[in-house]
Backbone bond lengths (Angstrom), bond angles and torsions (degrees), N, CA, C in turn:
res aa  C-N    CA-C-N  psi(-1)  N-CA   C-N-CA  omega(-1)  CA-C   N-CA-C  phi
1 M - - - 1.398 - - 1.466 110.97 -
2 V 1.352 120.91 128.33 1.437 129.14 -177.16 1.588 108.59 -114.56
3 I 1.309 113.86 130.54 1.471 118.11 173.78 1.608 109.47 -126.49
4 K 1.303 115.14 132.40 1.436 117.83 -177.67 1.503 111.78 -120.94
5 F 1.297 116.49 134.07 1.435 123.54 179.96 1.576 111.56 -132.39
6 P 1.313 116.58 147.77 1.492 119.67 174.57 1.524 108.40 -54.98
7 K 1.272 120.20 142.20 1.449 125.91 172.62 1.483 109.52 -70.66
8 P 1.382 115.93 121.68 1.545 117.03 175.77 1.500 115.65 -72.32
9 K 1.230 117.02 155.32 1.452 119.17 -178.94 1.531 112.22 -67.56
10 N 1.246 117.22 -30.76 1.590 126.01 178.62 1.479 111.89 -93.35
11 L 1.380 114.84 43.22 1.417 120.03 -173.15 1.598 111.85 -54.30
12 Q 1.359 113.13 -53.51 1.528 114.97 -178.44 1.520 114.63 -57.45
13 A 1.332 116.74 -37.81 1.517 118.71 175.21 1.418 110.35 -64.74
14 L 1.377 119.22 -39.67 1.489 115.50 178.76 1.410 113.26 -66.73
15 L 1.312 120.87 -38.33 1.483 120.60 177.80 1.452 111.03 -69.59
16 D 1.266 123.36 -34.42 1.459 124.06 178.30 1.531 106.80 -65.59
17 R 1.313 120.71 -45.03 1.441 121.44 174.49 1.489 116.48 -60.52
18 A 1.388 115.68 -40.26 1.419 121.32 172.15 1.469 116.19 -56.69
19 K 1.284 113.82 -41.82 1.566 119.13 178.46 1.470 107.49 -64.97
20 S 1.340 116.44 -43.76 1.503 116.24 -173.34 1.568 107.68 -73.02
21 D 1.270 119.79 -35.54 1.526 121.15 179.85 1.546 109.42 -68.51
22 A 1.394 114.01 -38.72 1.552 115.29 178.83 1.499 109.00 -63.63
23 A 1.301 116.97 -50.08 1.564 120.59 178.27 1.515 110.75 -52.58
24 Q 1.255 118.86 -42.74 1.540 120.78 -179.76 1.520 110.74 -60.98
25 H 1.268 118.65 -32.65 1.472 123.85 -173.85 1.578 112.55 -105.40
26 G 1.283 117.94 13.01 1.464 118.81 176.12 1.532 114.17 72.61
27 I 1.244 116.72 23.67 1.501 120.04 -172.51 1.541 107.18 -102.49
28 L 1.327 118.22 135.32 1.488 121.03 175.44 1.482 109.65 -76.66
29 Y 1.346 119.48 125.83 1.418 125.57 -179.45 1.604 107.40 -140.84
30 E 1.362 116.51 118.32 1.441 119.34 172.64 1.448 106.77 -131.83
31 G 1.345 116.59 138.13 1.450 117.99 176.38 1.453 115.99 167.02
32 D 1.324 120.13 175.68 1.451 124.28 -177.58 1.550 108.34 -147.22
33 I 1.289 116.35 -164.52 1.438 118.60 -177.25 1.502 116.11 -73.45
34 T 1.299 119.47 1.84 1.426 125.49 178.56 1.580 112.16 -105.50
35 A 1.348 112.25 -49.65 1.468 117.58 -177.59 1.458 112.82 -165.65
36 G 1.344 122.59 163.57 1.370 125.61 -179.56 1.442 115.87 -169.58
37 H 1.301 122.49 -178.79 1.441 126.14 178.49 1.475 110.77 -151.45
38 G 1.369 116.58 160.09 1.384 119.03 177.18 1.595 112.27 -155.68
39 S 1.265 121.41 164.06 1.455 122.57 174.76 1.535 108.15 -160.74
40 G 1.325 111.63 149.82 1.488 119.13 176.38 1.498 109.45 156.78
41 M 1.208 118.19 157.93 1.519 127.62 174.87 1.461 109.88 49.81
42 G 1.365 115.53 43.17 1.505 118.87 177.59 1.411 118.74 84.83
43 F 1.349 117.45 -2.52 1.466 125.16 -176.50 1.538 111.23 -107.69
44 E 1.237 118.12 149.78 1.519 123.46 164.71 1.447 109.10 -149.35
45 G 1.331 115.86 138.43 1.427 122.15 -175.95 1.496 115.22 -161.25
46 R 1.331 117.39 168.70 1.385 121.88 171.20 1.515 110.01 -142.94
47 Y 1.317 119.59 162.68 1.382 121.89 179.08 1.451 110.91 -138.33
48 V 1.330 122.48 158.17 1.379 131.02 168.52 1.524 105.95 -130.74
49 I 1.359 115.52 153.36 1.439 122.70 177.54 1.458 108.87 -129.17
50 D 1.401 116.03 123.57 1.454 121.77 178.05 1.575 107.29 -105.12
51 A 1.237 115.80 -158.33 1.523 120.51 -176.74 1.489 110.79 -64.16
52 D 1.316 119.01 -36.65 1.401 124.22 -172.32 1.531 119.12 -120.36
53 F 1.283 119.62 -14.21 1.455 121.35 -168.94 1.543 111.20 -137.31
54 I 1.279 112.76 157.02 1.509 123.54 165.69 1.543 100.61 -106.41
55 I 1.325 114.51 123.07 1.509 119.98 174.03 1.500 111.29 -112.49
56 I 1.239 114.25 116.08 1.430 122.53 -177.70 1.526 111.49 -103.71
57 H 1.387 114.21 130.31 1.432 118.63 178.48 1.487 105.70 -115.54
58 V 1.386 114.64 110.96 1.489 121.81 178.80 1.438 105.24 -84.70
59 L 1.368 115.43 115.15 1.538 119.52 -177.87 1.527 111.93 -94.45
60 K 1.334 114.11 -24.99 1.499 116.75 -176.60 1.565 105.99 -154.53
61 K 1.346 113.55 134.25 1.461 118.74 -179.07 1.492 108.39 -145.20
62 P 1.369 124.41 154.05 1.408 121.92 165.58 1.490 114.10 -52.75
63 M 1.263 119.18 143.77 1.501 125.11 178.93 1.511 111.51 -53.30
64 F 1.301 113.71 -42.74 1.481 116.21 -171.52 1.480 116.65 -86.04
65 V 1.323 116.77 6.07 1.529 119.47 177.56 1.534 105.24 -103.06
66 S 1.325 114.60 123.37 1.442 122.13 -176.03 1.581 113.63 -77.75
67 K 1.211 115.90 159.06 1.571 116.05 175.24 1.527 108.10 -68.06
68 S 1.318 117.85 -32.63 1.491 114.88 179.71 1.515 112.00 -71.62
69 K 1.248 118.82 -28.82 1.481 123.99 174.01 1.589 109.58 -66.70
70 I 1.271 115.87 -44.07 1.437 119.81 -177.88 1.609 110.92 -67.73
71 E 1.317 111.71 -38.79 1.427 117.88 176.87 1.546 110.39 -64.52
72 A 1.316 116.00 -45.51 1.524 116.85 -178.07 1.502 109.88 -63.34
73 E 1.385 119.89 -42.70 1.427 122.17 179.78 1.491 113.44 -66.62
74 V 1.195 116.46 -36.69 1.508 120.33 177.24 1.537 110.44 -67.43
75 K 1.236 116.06 -45.18 1.470 123.16 179.49 1.544 107.04 -59.96
76 K 1.349 119.82 -52.10 1.429 124.66 175.94 1.510 112.68 -46.38
77 Y 1.370 109.69 -54.11 1.503 119.30 -173.78 1.553 109.29 -62.48
78 I 1.345 118.89 -44.89 1.381 122.96 175.53 1.530 115.04 -60.82
79 S 1.399 112.69 -40.56 1.465 115.44 179.21 1.575 113.51 -69.70
80 Q 1.220 118.59 -18.02 1.529 122.43 173.38 1.509 111.84 -71.87
81 G 1.360 116.68 -16.83 1.423 116.81 178.63 1.513 119.10 70.51
82 G 1.271 118.22 -158.42 1.442 122.75 175.79 1.425 113.90 -86.45
């Protein structure tokens, strides 16, 4: 599954918050402003960032979690900024 979102202006702040949030929940997260990956709580994914978009590849997810739910939660998280 692939999800694509416009790249936010405060990208570094967003990634810093994501690293902090992941650590607090025991989730593996490694990455920077070009690419990264993470896993935990039944999820596994990676992302790449180009000039305009964050492209997220969901490699593993719990069966009961829909793509639309993942998209909504990621959009909400990104909209909260850094």
